[in-house]
Structure formats: structure tokens, C-alpha cells
VODREN-967634 format. One record per residue (C-alpha): residue in one letter; x, y, z. Coordinates in pm, whole numbers, plus 50000, padded with zeros to 5 digits. Layout:
# VODREN-967634
@residuo A | px X | py Y | pz Z .
...
END
This chain:
# VODREN-967634
@residuo M | px 50000 | py 50000 | pz 50000 .
@residuo S | px 50140 | py 50338 | pz 49906 .
@residuo V | px 50135 | py 50636 | pz 50139 .
@residuo D | px 49866 | py 50798 | pz 49926 .
@residuo D | px 49636 | py 50497 | pz 49952 .
@residuo R | px 49605 | py 50541 | pz 50326 .
@residuo F | px 49439 | py 50880 | pz 50294 .
@residuo T | px 49189 | py 50843 | pz 50011 .
@residuo S | px 48884 | py 50830 | pz 50240 .
@residuo D | px 48725 | py 51118 | pz 50429 .
@residuo A | px 48829 | py 51251 | pz 50766 .
@residuo S | px 48609 | py 51009 | pz 50961 .
@residuo T | px 48869 | py 50738 | pz 50896 .
@residuo L | px 49127 | py 50938 | pz 51089 .
@residuo R | px 48959 | py 50913 | pz 51426 .
@residuo S | px 48786 | py 50650 | pz 51634 .
@residuo D | px 48410 | py 50634 | pz 51600 .
@residuo P | px 48259 | py 50806 | pz 51907 .
@residuo A | px 47951 | py 50589 | pz 51866 .
@residuo L | px 48162 | py 50296 | pz 51984 .
@residuo G | px 48236 | py 50467 | pz 52315 .
@residuo T | px 47997 | py 50543 | pz 52598 .
@residuo F | px 47840 | py 50872 | pz 52698 .
@residuo S | px 47740 | py 50937 | pz 53058 .
@residuo E | px 47468 | py 51168 | pz 53179 .
@residuo I | px 47567 | py 51535 | pz 53187 .
@residuo V | px 47547 | py 51663 | pz 53545 .
@residuo S | px 47561 | py 52038 | pz 53586 .
@residuo G | px 47495 | py 52285 | pz 53863 .
@residuo P | px 47707 | py 52421 | pz 54149 .
@residuo V | px 47940 | py 52195 | pz 54345 .
@residuo R | px 47792 | py 52097 | pz 54682 .
@residuo D | px 48109 | py 51962 | pz 54844 .
@residuo W | px 48445 | py 51939 | pz 54669 .
@residuo A | px 48522 | py 51612 | pz 54847 .
@residuo T | px 48216 | py 51430 | pz 54713 .
@residuo D | px 48091 | py 51637 | pz 54418 .
@residuo F | px 48390 | py 51804 | pz 54253 .
@residuo S | px 48388 | py 51946 | pz 53901 .
@residuo H | px 48687 | py 52085 | pz 53714 .
@residuo T | px 48466 | py 52248 | pz 53450 .
@residuo G | px 48324 | py 52544 | pz 53639 .
@residuo E | px 48434 | py 52898 | pz 53712 .
@residuo E | px 48481 | py 52828 | pz 54083 .
@residuo W | px 48748 | py 52572 | pz 53996 .
@residuo A | px 48904 | py 52805 | pz 53739 .
@residuo R | px 48940 | py 53086 | pz 53992 .
@residuo G | px 49020 | py 52890 | pz 54305 .
@residuo A | px 49175 | py 52555 | pz 54214 .
@residuo I | px 49483 | py 52605 | pz 54433 .
@residuo G | px 49275 | py 52660 | pz 54745 .
@residuo I | px 49051 | py 52366 | pz 54657 .
@residuo W | px 49351 | py 52132 | pz 54628 .
@residuo D | px 49494 | py 52253 | pz 54958 .
@residuo D | px 49162 | py 52196 | pz 55133 .
@residuo L | px 49113 | py 51848 | pz 54988 .
@residuo R | px 49468 | py 51741 | pz 55063 .
@residuo Q | px 49400 | py 51799 | pz 55433 .
@residuo R | px 49050 | py 51660 | pz 55473 .
@residuo C | px 48990 | py 51423 | pz 55178 .
@residuo P | px 49306 | py 51361 | pz 54976 .
@residuo I | px 49128 | py 51137 | pz 54722 .
@residuo A | px 48806 | py 51318 | pz 54634 .
@residuo H | px 48520 | py 51160 | pz 54440 .
@residuo T | px 48234 | py 51279 | pz 54221 .
@residuo E | px 47943 | py 51113 | pz 54044 .
@residuo R | px 47975 | py 51367 | pz 53766 .
@residuo F | px 48131 | py 51249 | pz 53438 .
@residuo G | px 48002 | py 50900 | pz 53516 .
@residuo G | px 48226 | py 50874 | pz 53822 .
@residuo A | px 48569 | py 51027 | pz 53882 .
@residuo W | px 48843 | py 51047 | pz 54146 .
@residuo L | px 49084 | py 51330 | pz 54228 .
@residuo P | px 49400 | py 51250 | pz 54429 .
@residuo T | px 49572 | py 51564 | pz 54557 .
@residuo R | px 49883 | py 51427 | pz 54734 .
@residuo Y | px 50205 | py 51390 | pz 54538 .
@residuo E | px 50254 | py 51027 | pz 54642 .
@residuo D | px 49904 | py 50928 | pz 54526 .
@residuo V | px 49930 | py 51111 | pz 54193 .
@residuo A | px 50269 | py 50950 | pz 54131 .
@residuo A | px 50140 | py 50604 | pz 54224 .
@residuo V | px 49859 | py 50621 | pz 53967 .
@residuo A | px 50089 | py 50765 | pz 53701 .
@residuo Y | px 50330 | py 50473 | pz 53735 .
@residuo D | px 50060 | py 50204 | pz 53766 .
@residuo T | px 49980 | py 50087 | pz 53413 .
@residuo E | px 49838 | py 49758 | pz 53544 .
@residuo H | px 49526 | py 49913 | pz 53697 .
@residuo F | px 49492 | py 50238 | pz 53501 .
@residuo S | px 49463 | py 50289 | pz 53126 .
@residuo S | px 49562 | py 50598 | pz 52927 .
@residuo R | px 49316 | py 50539 | pz 52642 .
@residuo G | px 49110 | py 50828 | pz 52783 .
@residuo I | px 49306 | py 51136 | pz 52891 .
@residuo I | px 49035 | py 51405 | pz 52891 .
@residuo A | px 48779 | py 51329 | pz 53163 .
@residuo G | px 48426 | py 51415 | pz 53061 .
@residuo N | px 48096 | py 51260 | pz 52967 .
@residuo F | px 48252 | py 51042 | pz 52693 .
@residuo R | px 48465 | py 50732 | pz 52745 .
@residuo P | px 48658 | py 50597 | pz 52446 .
@residuo P | px 48590 | py 50230 | pz 52373 .
@residuo R | px 48813 | py 49970 | pz 52538 .
@residuo A | px 48896 | py 49839 | pz 52193 .
@residuo L | px 49107 | py 50151 | pz 52135 .
@residuo A | px 49370 | py 50023 | pz 52380 .
@residuo P | px 49664 | py 49991 | pz 52361 .
@residuo V | px 49696 | py 50255 | pz 52084 .
@residuo G | px 49434 | py 50510 | pz 52185 .
@residuo G | px 49309 | py 50803 | pz 51981 .
@residuo T | px 49612 | py 51032 | pz 52020 .
@residuo P | px 49925 | py 50816 | pz 52047 .
@residuo P | px 50154 | py 50803 | pz 52232 .
@residuo I | px 49986 | py 50995 | pz 52517 .
@residuo S | px 49674 | py 50777 | pz 52487 .
@residuo S | px 49869 | py 50453 | pz 52448 .
@residuo D | px 49921 | py 50173 | pz 52699 .
@residuo P | px 50218 | py 49938 | pz 52720 .
@residuo P | px 50367 | py 49775 | pz 52528 .
@residuo F | px 50259 | py 49984 | pz 52226 .
@residuo H | px 50335 | py 50310 | pz 52404 .
@residuo H | px 50712 | py 50260 | pz 52415 .
@residuo D | px 50760 | py 50235 | pz 52039 .
@residuo A | px 50505 | py 50508 | pz 51957 .
@residuo R | px 50680 | py 50748 | pz 52193 .
@residuo K | px 51023 | py 50654 | pz 52057 .
@residuo L | px 50911 | py 50770 | pz 51712 .
@residuo L | px 50871 | py 51127 | pz 51837 .
@residuo L | px 51190 | py 51161 | pz 52040 .
@residuo P | px 51420 | py 51284 | pz 51758 .
@residuo A | px 51200 | py 51590 | pz 51700 .
@residuo F | px 51212 | py 51697 | pz 52065 .
@residuo T | px 51575 | py 51656 | pz 52169 .
@residuo K | px 51757 | py 51953 | pz 52318 .
@residuo N | px 51952 | py 51996 | pz 51995 .
@residuo A | px 51640 | py 51988 | pz 51779 .
@residuo V | px 51464 | py 52236 | pz 52006 .
@residuo G | px 51772 | py 52459 | pz 52016 .
@residuo R | px 51748 | py 52508 | pz 51641 .
@residuo Q | px 51410 | py 52676 | pz 51693 .
@residuo E | px 51519 | py 52920 | pz 51961 .
@residuo E | px 51637 | py 53201 | pz 51734 .
@residuo S | px 51314 | py 53211 | pz 51532 .
@residuo T | px 51107 | py 53187 | pz 51849 .
@residuo R | px 51295 | py 53480 | pz 52002 .
@residuo A | px 51246 | py 53686 | pz 51687 .
@residuo F | px 50874 | py 53607 | pz 51682 .
@residuo C | px 50834 | py 53705 | pz 52048 .
@residuo A | px 51009 | py 54034 | pz 51974 .
@residuo S | px 50772 | py 54101 | pz 51684 .
@residuo L | px 50474 | py 54044 | pz 51914 .
@residuo V | px 50611 | py 54297 | pz 52162 .
@residuo D | px 50669 | py 54541 | pz 51876 .
@residuo G | px 50301 | py 54510 | pz 51795 .
@residuo L | px 50206 | py 54626 | pz 52145 .
@residuo A | px 50385 | py 54961 | pz 52111 .
@residuo G | px 50188 | py 55265 | pz 52214 .
@residuo R | px 49933 | py 55076 | pz 52424 .
@residuo D | px 49896 | py 55140 | pz 52796 .
@residuo V | px 49703 | py 54819 | pz 52863 .
@residuo V | px 49752 | py 54490 | pz 52677 .
@residuo D | px 49607 | py 54142 | pz 52717 .
@residuo A | px 49923 | py 53943 | pz 52776 .
@residuo A | px 49734 | py 53616 | pz 52723 .
@residuo A | px 49552 | py 53695 | pz 52399 .
@residuo D | px 49809 | py 53938 | pz 52254 .
@residuo Y | px 50128 | py 53756 | pz 52351 .
@residuo A | px 50127 | py 53418 | pz 52528 .
@residuo Q | px 49874 | py 53247 | pz 52304 .
@residuo H | px 50055 | py 53330 | pz 51981 .
@residuo I | px 50394 | py 53183 | pz 52071 .
@residuo P | px 50323 | py 52807 | pz 52085 .
@residuo V | px 50078 | py 52843 | pz 51797 .
@residuo R | px 50359 | py 52967 | pz 51573 .
@residuo V | px 50612 | py 52713 | pz 51703 .
@residuo I | px 50381 | py 52414 | pz 51653 .
@residuo A | px 50265 | py 52541 | pz 51312 .
@residuo D | px 50629 | py 52561 | pz 51203 .
@residuo M | px 50706 | py 52212 | pz 51335 .
@residuo L | px 50406 | py 52052 | pz 51164 .
@residuo G | px 50437 | py 52258 | pz 50848 .
@residuo F | px 50093 | py 52417 | pz 50884 .
@residuo P | px 50008 | py 52767 | pz 50758 .
@residuo P | px 50090 | py 53015 | pz 51037 .
@residuo E | px 49783 | py 53220 | pz 50946 .
@residuo D | px 49568 | py 52929 | pz 51067 .
@residuo G | px 49648 | py 53021 | pz 51427 .
@residuo P | px 49290 | py 53128 | pz 51513 .
@residuo R | px 49171 | py 52783 | pz 51400 .
@residuo F | px 49422 | py 52614 | pz 51627 .
@residuo R | px 49292 | py 52807 | pz 51925 .
@residuo R | px 48936 | py 52697 | pz 51847 .
@residuo F | px 49048 | py 52335 | pz 51817 .
@residuo V | px 49215 | py 52361 | pz 52158 .
@residuo E | px 48910 | py 52512 | pz 52325 .
@residuo N | px 48680 | py 52253 | pz 52165 .
@residuo A | px 48893 | py 51962 | pz 52284 .
@residuo L | px 48967 | py 52079 | pz 52637 .
@residuo E | px 48679 | py 52304 | pz 52743 .
@residuo G | px 48385 | py 52141 | pz 52566 .
@residuo I | px 48386 | py 51813 | pz 52755 .
@residuo D | px 48029 | py 51843 | pz 52885 .
@residuo L | px 47870 | py 51921 | pz 52550 .
@residuo P | px 47605 | py 51687 | pz 52406 .
@residuo P | px 47744 | py 51395 | pz 52201 .
@residuo E | px 47640 | py 51536 | pz 51864 .
@residuo E | px 47813 | py 51869 | pz 51933 .
@residuo R | px 48133 | py 51701 | pz 52051 .
@residuo L | px 48134 | py 51486 | pz 51737 .
@residuo A | px 48085 | py 51790 | pz 51514 .
@residuo R | px 48371 | py 51977 | pz 51680 .
@residuo S | px 48603 | py 51675 | pz 51659 .
@residuo S | px 48515 | py 51629 | pz 51294 .
@residuo R | px 48622 | py 51984 | pz 51212 .
@residuo L | px 48967 | py 51918 | pz 51358 .
@residuo F | px 49020 | py 51596 | pz 51164 .
@residuo E | px 48887 | py 51748 | pz 50842 .
@residuo Y | px 49153 | py 52015 | pz 50880 .
@residuo L | px 49423 | py 51756 | pz 50949 .
@residuo L | px 49324 | py 51559 | pz 50638 .
@residuo V | px 49368 | py 51872 | pz 50424 .
@residuo Q | px 49715 | py 51924 | pz 50571 .
@residuo I | px 49808 | py 51558 | pz 50525 .
@residuo R | px 49706 | py 51558 | pz 50160 .
@residuo D | px 49898 | py 51880 | pz 50101 .
@residuo H | px 50209 | py 51717 | pz 50248 .
@residuo L | px 50162 | py 51409 | pz 50034 .
@residuo E | px 50154 | py 51629 | pz 49724 .
@residuo H | px 50434 | py 51859 | pz 49845 .
@residuo P | px 50665 | py 51671 | pz 50087 .
@residuo R | px 50897 | py 51887 | pz 50296 .
@residuo E | px 51120 | py 51875 | pz 50599 .
@residuo D | px 50875 | py 51893 | pz 50887 .
@residuo L | px 50709 | py 51672 | pz 51145 .
@residuo T | px 50402 | py 51595 | pz 50935 .
@residuo S | px 50609 | py 51458 | pz 50646 .
@residuo Y | px 50816 | py 51265 | pz 50900 .
@residuo L | px 50506 | py 51098 | pz 51043 .
@residuo L | px 50376 | py 51013 | pz 50697 .
@residuo E | px 50700 | py 50831 | pz 50617 .
@residuo A | px 50761 | py 50679 | pz 50961 .
@residuo E | px 50737 | py 50305 | pz 51016 .
@residuo L | px 50640 | py 50110 | pz 51325 .
@residuo H | px 50705 | py 49737 | pz 51343 .
@residuo G | px 50797 | py 49736 | pz 50975 .
@residuo R | px 50484 | py 49910 | pz 50848 .
@residuo K | px 50378 | py 50267 | pz 50773 .
@residuo L | px 50168 | py 50421 | pz 51047 .
@residuo E | px 49794 | py 50373 | pz 51032 .
@residuo P | px 49602 | py 50686 | pz 50924 .
@residuo A | px 49443 | py 50717 | pz 51269 .
@residuo H | px 49788 | py 50703 | pz 51428 .
@residuo V | px 49926 | py 50977 | pz 51204 .
@residuo A | px 49627 | py 51207 | pz 51254 .
@residuo G | px 49597 | py 51129 | pz 51624 .
@residuo T | px 49960 | py 51221 | pz 51689 .
@residuo M | px 49919 | py 51540 | pz 51487 .
@residuo A | px 49608 | py 51626 | pz 51689 .
@residuo L | px 49802 | py 51564 | pz 52011 .
@residuo L | px 50086 | py 51794 | pz 51908 .
@residuo L | px 49847 | py 52062 | pz 51789 .
@residuo I | px 49635 | py 52064 | pz 52104 .
@residuo A | px 49872 | py 51961 | pz 52385 .
@residuo G | px 50164 | py 52154 | pz 52240 .
@residuo I | px 49973 | py 52480 | pz 52234 .
@residuo D | px 49745 | py 52519 | pz 52535 .
@residuo T | px 49990 | py 52386 | pz 52791 .
@residuo T | px 50264 | py 52628 | pz 52690 .
@residuo W | px 50055 | py 52940 | pz 52648 .
@residuo S | px 49902 | py 52868 | pz 52989 .
@residuo A | px 50248 | py 52842 | pz 53147 .
@residuo I | px 50363 | py 53167 | pz 52983 .
@residuo G | px 50047 | py 53350 | pz 53089 .
@residuo A | px 50060 | py 53223 | pz 53448 .
@residuo S | px 50424 | py 53331 | pz 53479 .
@residuo L | px 50345 | py 53682 | pz 53357 .
@residuo W | px 50043 | py 53694 | pz 53590 .
@residuo H | px 50269 | py 53611 | pz 53885 .
@residuo L | px 50528 | py 53871 | pz 53792 .
@residuo A | px 50263 | py 54137 | pz 53739 .
@residuo G | px 50138 | py 54078 | pz 54093 .
@residuo H | px 50478 | py 54036 | pz 54259 .
@residuo P | px 50691 | py 54338 | pz 54167 .
@residuo E | px 50981 | py 54225 | pz 54386 .
@residuo D | px 51017 | py 53906 | pz 54176 .
@residuo R | px 50973 | py 54102 | pz 53853 .
@residuo R | px 51243 | py 54353 | pz 53945 .
@residuo R | px 51482 | py 54079 | pz 54049 .
@residuo L | px 51443 | py 53888 | pz 53720 .
@residuo V | px 51489 | py 54208 | pz 53522 .
@residuo A | px 51810 | py 54280 | pz 53711 .
@residuo E | px 51936 | py 53920 | pz 53724 .
@residuo P | px 51878 | py 53746 | pz 53388 .
@residuo G | px 52089 | py 53452 | pz 53503 .
@residuo L | px 51820 | py 53366 | pz 53755 .
@residuo R | px 51548 | py 53326 | pz 53494 .
@residuo P | px 51601 | py 52954 | pz 53414 .
@residuo R | px 51557 | py 52869 | pz 53781 .
@residuo A | px 51250 | py 53094 | pz 53799 .
@residuo V | px 51105 | py 52912 | pz 53499 .
@residuo E | px 51125 | py 52584 | pz 53691 .
@residuo E | px 50953 | py 52741 | pz 53990 .
@residuo F | px 50675 | py 52884 | pz 53774 .
@residuo L | px 50630 | py 52539 | pz 53623 .
@residuo R | px 50602 | py 52390 | pz 53971 .
@residuo A | px 50373 | py 52652 | pz 54123 .
@residuo Y | px 50151 | py 52706 | pz 53818 .
@residuo A | px 50176 | py 52370 | pz 53642 .
@residuo P | px 49904 | py 52383 | pz 53380 .
@residuo V | px 49838 | py 52015 | pz 53308 .
@residuo T | px 49607 | py 51761 | pz 53468 .
@residuo M | px 49589 | py 51425 | pz 53288 .
@residuo A | px 49323 | py 51157 | pz 53321 .
@residuo R | px 49328 | py 50778 | pz 53341 .
@residuo L | px 49051 | py 50518 | pz 53325 .
@residuo V | px 49027 | py 50242 | pz 53586 .
@residuo K | px 49065 | py 49910 | pz 53405 .
@residuo D | px 48874 | py 49689 | pz 53649 .
@residuo D | px 48713 | py 49726 | pz 53991 .
@residuo V | px 48987 | py 49780 | pz 54245 .
@residuo T | px 49035 | py 49886 | pz 54605 .
@residuo W | px 49304 | py 50149 | pz 54580 .
@residuo R | px 49446 | py 50318 | pz 54890 .
@residuo G | px 49122 | py 50268 | pz 55078 .
@residuo V | px 48873 | py 50378 | pz 54812 .
@residuo E | px 48656 | py 50155 | pz 54594 .
@residuo M | px 48722 | py 50244 | pz 54233 .
@residuo K | px 48493 | py 50097 | pz 53970 .
@residuo A | px 48588 | py 49991 | pz 53620 .
@residuo E | px 48568 | py 50287 | pz 53382 .
@residuo D | px 48590 | py 50546 | pz 53661 .
@residuo W | px 48803 | py 50845 | pz 53571 .
@residuo V | px 49109 | py 50935 | pz 53778 .
@residuo L | px 49233 | py 51292 | pz 53738 .
@residuo L | px 49609 | py 51315 | pz 53780 .
@residuo S | px 49646 | py 51669 | pz 53912 .
@residuo F | px 50015 | py 51736 | pz 53867 .
@residuo P | px 49949 | py 52097 | pz 53977 .
@residuo A | px 49807 | py 51973 | pz 54308 .
@residuo A | px 50099 | py 51733 | pz 54353 .
@residuo N | px 50341 | py 52020 | pz 54298 .
@residuo R | px 50195 | py 52206 | pz 54594 .
@residuo D | px 50206 | py 51917 | pz 54841 .
@residuo P | px 50399 | py 52028 | pz 55152 .
@residuo A | px 50498 | py 51667 | pz 55212 .
@residuo Q | px 50699 | py 51682 | pz 54889 .
@residuo F | px 50817 | py 52044 | pz 54867 .
@residuo E | px 50948 | py 52276 | pz 55135 .
@residuo R | px 50737 | py 52594 | pz 55156 .
@residuo A | px 50517 | py 52439 | pz 54887 .
@residuo G | px 50261 | py 52719 | pz 54893 .
@residuo E | px 50520 | py 52990 | pz 54824 .
@residuo V | px 50669 | py 53084 | pz 54488 .
@residuo L | px 51046 | py 53101 | pz 54537 .
@residuo I | px 51210 | py 53208 | pz 54213 .
@residuo D | px 51553 | py 53098 | pz 54342 .
@residuo R | px 51437 | py 52756 | pz 54471 .
@residuo Q | px 51742 | py 52527 | pz 54473 .
@residuo V | px 51587 | py 52178 | pz 54463 .
@residuo N | px 51285 | py 52153 | pz 54237 .
@residuo R | px 51190 | py 51803 | pz 54121 .
@residuo H | px 50844 | py 51913 | pz 54012 .
@residuo A | px 50589 | py 51711 | pz 53818 .
@residuo A | px 50476 | py 51981 | pz 53575 .
@residuo F | px 50561 | py 51756 | pz 53281 .
@residuo G | px 50399 | py 51450 | pz 53433 .
@residuo L | px 50530 | py 51133 | pz 53592 .
@residuo G | px 50576 | py 50778 | pz 53470 .
@residuo I | px 50588 | py 50653 | pz 53112 .
@residuo H | px 50385 | py 50947 | pz 52981 .
@residuo R | px 50618 | py 51221 | pz 53099 .
@residuo C | px 50587 | py 51497 | pz 52839 .
@residuo V | px 50797 | py 51425 | pz 52530 .
@residuo G | px 50798 | py 51798 | pz 52454 .
@residuo S | px 50939 | py 51919 | pz 52784 .
@residuo H | px 51254 | py 52068 | pz 52623 .
@residuo L | px 51038 | py 52257 | pz 52374 .
@residuo A | px 50804 | py 52391 | pz 52641 .
@residuo R | px 51095 | py 52505 | pz 52859 .
@residuo M | px 51253 | py 52683 | pz 52565 .
@residuo E | px 50932 | py 52863 | pz 52471 .
@residuo L | px 50863 | py 52969 | pz 52830 .
@residuo R | px 51222 | py 53087 | pz 52890 .
@residuo V | px 51241 | py 53280 | pz 52563 .
@residuo A | px 50896 | py 53433 | pz 52607 .
@residuo L | px 50989 | py 53562 | pz 52953 .
@residuo D | px 51335 | py 53676 | pz 52838 .
@residuo V | px 51195 | py 53888 | pz 52557 .
@residuo W | px 50912 | py 54029 | pz 52767 .
@residuo L | px 51128 | py 54120 | pz 53067 .
@residuo D | px 51399 | py 54275 | pz 52850 .
@residuo R | px 51152 | py 54477 | pz 52644 .
@residuo V | px 50876 | py 54540 | pz 52901 .
@residuo P | px 51049 | py 54562 | pz 53241 .
@residuo E | px 50766 | py 54758 | pz 53408 .
@residuo F | px 50416 | py 54608 | pz 53415 .
@residuo S | px 50137 | py 54534 | pz 53661 .
@residuo L | px 49785 | py 54393 | pz 53668 .
@residuo A | px 49553 | py 54650 | pz 53511 .
@residuo D | px 49248 | py 54497 | pz 53678 .
@residuo P | px 49296 | py 54183 | pz 53890 .
@residuo A | px 48923 | py 54112 | pz 53875 .
@residuo A | px 48937 | py 54100 | pz 53493 .
@residuo V | px 49184 | py 53810 | pz 53485 .
@residuo R | px 49002 | py 53502 | pz 53357 .
@residuo W | px 49137 | py 53148 | pz 53403 .
@residuo S | px 49048 | py 52852 | pz 53186 .
@residuo T | px 48827 | py 52567 | pz 53298 .
@residuo G | px 48904 | py 52201 | pz 53244 .
@residuo Q | px 49228 | py 52008 | pz 53269 .
@residuo I | px 49462 | py 52280 | pz 53139 .
@residuo R | px 49480 | py 52578 | pz 53373 .
@residuo G | px 49609 | py 52917 | pz 53267 .
@residuo P | px 49496 | py 53276 | pz 53210 .
@residuo R | px 49266 | py 53329 | pz 52913 .
@residuo A | px 49239 | py 53703 | pz 52977 .
@residuo L | px 49531 | py 53885 | pz 53139 .
@residuo P | px 49508 | py 54265 | pz 53115 .
@residuo L | px 49843 | py 54421 | pz 53208 .
@residuo R | px 49930 | py 54788 | pz 53246 .
@residuo I | px 50260 | py 54870 | pz 53077 .
@residuo G | px 50500 | py 55111 | pz 53246 .
END
């Protein structure tokens, strides 16, 4: 079979059929008790997640909810780590907890390999991506990333108040990922819609979720066919030519990995950039110190990643199990809150404080276990460069209106609106 033959059908062949999965009842309304009725989809969570984790860690470290068809939320580092490393009892075939569960038949590949893959398939699927995300490969993108960040700052000239999320942070990973995949950079607004659909639309009715997913895979099919007609040196062409176990990748594997890079590679990083700028806008002593001491910035980046880690991943319980004193049922969700783990005082000294010169910082912002983020070098580079350029070009800034800051809902946490006063 030639490469072209794999992509002669429509976009529905690039994704798993949602009809084969299961949809649970949509439960809405205010949370009654975070220990027994939590929801990560509401504004209360978006605004106050850190306080919620701290409260639960003390009184109910493994919270439960009947929403989403049943879900668990461990908040201690040791519990989050234990689930992340336990591939015997927990499957990665579903990583976005909501009212839809992918079919068991998707394992061990999953819909967005390798992050949705279980062993033993996961190892080889992940290995395929490693060459694109080494330190050397990422280093080759730093100069263009720095130039792009500078152009964004140039575009803010003459404005007293700017939205550092919408006008700066969100554009950076969009451009980087577009360049890596060989997608048109002017499609950035589409990418942002795809991200929001995937991560913040988890409680939508089945037909709406299917329609939104279809739009993403229709777009990916257009890009795939363009690359087949005009091969070039980028990650999409690499995936189209890659082989696993002696065969070209299945269409769903190619498109699923592209969808993963497009969604996970964008929202996570723009959230980390935005949260870092939010912190510095509200803590002038830290801002002044990083302006005066550029050599401290790499260490500050690690602390921002610990304190404002954006990513929570999900797992599905494989079979009924008693786990650390709670009765988990097959197909229950488990939310791996790496942000909550990063603020566990049993793991980190002065865990609730942001110490930009913290010496020992073995944080879990990029996950734990076999699914530790393959793009961690890329994310670090983008965050470091974004802060470098901003601090060098915009050394004086503050929150224009703290009440106007809006944080995202769902499993990726970061500012969606961040009005800053310049000067």
C-alpha cells in the first residue's frame, strides 16, 4: 500500500468512532462539596483551584464525584505518582475526563498516540517522536522563536494596557507548533478553536462534541494531503514516512499524533507563559529581580512550572479495584492533578510559596511515569524565551484589573484574559 492509499477516504477514517464509546449523563449545577461532588469544568474551579487542592489534601486527599460517570481526584504527590506509574490498573486510552469514554477496543493505541497509548505499544510510539524533541532539535528553533516574540512585543507599542494572554502568550506556541508541523501560520485562530473545543467542551452533548472533533480531523486531512503532494522537511512529512514494526503508520495514528501535538503543544505552553506573567505582574519584587538578574530566569522558569503547572491528565480504571482505601469501579476516571501534587507540603518545602531561586525543584509539571511529556525541552525553551523577551523589552508592568483576569476551565489551567498595564 502506498502512502497515498492510506488517505483516500474522508476525515472520519482518521479518528475513532465516538459511537463505539459510551456517553454518561451530563450533570451540571454548582458543586455541593468538593470532596464528594467536585467538578473541574466550572468557574469556581478556574478561579480557586489552588485553594481547593489545599483543602482536599488535608481533609479528603482522594476526592470523588458522580459527575462524568464517576471520577476520582488524588491531591497528594505520592498518590498522583502512584497512579501515574501504575499501568496495570489504570489505562491511558482516555486522557480528557468528561461525559465520553473511548471504547476499550482503542487500547493499547488510543486516539492520540503516544499519550493515549498503553504498554507495550506506548514505548515504540513514543520513541518515534523523540528525535523531533531533543535539546539539539529544540535549540534550532530558539532564534526564530525569540524573533517572533520580539515582533509580538513590537506590535504592542503605544498601548497602555495589553492582554498578555491573547496578545502575547497564546501566539507563541501556535507559531512554534505550526512551524514544526508545516501548517500555515495564518491558521492560528483555527488552532485556538480546536484547543478550546477539545479541552473546554467536555460536557457538551454527544452530537456537538462529534461535530467539533470532525472539524479538527477534516483540517488535518487537508494538511496531510497537502504534504503528500508537496513533501517537505517537517514533522508531518516525517510521520507520513515513519514506520512502526515494519509498516507505515495507520492513518488514525498519524492524525491522532498530529492532533496531540496541535492541542497539547499549544494550550499547555501558552498557559504556562500566561501564568508566569500573571505572577510577575502581581509580585513586583520578583519582577524587578528577574529584570536585574537574567541569570536567575532559568531557575525561575522551573519554579513557575512547579507553582503554576498547567496540566492535569486523566486515566481510566481498568477493572474494579480497592486502591488506597477507596473503591474504584471499572471505567471510573482518575484525574492526575500534577498541579496539586506540585503544591504538596509533604513533597516540597514551603510548597505554597513561589520562590524564584528555589534550589531543589523536582516538580511534576511535565507528568510522571511513562507518559512524561515528550515535549518538555520545547516547552521550557518557549517559556524561557517568552519571559526573556518580555522582561527585556517590558520591564515595568502590573495587573491592570485583577478582577478581569480570567482562568480557563478544564484540565489545562492558565489565564485566558490577562490585562496588564505597561509602564
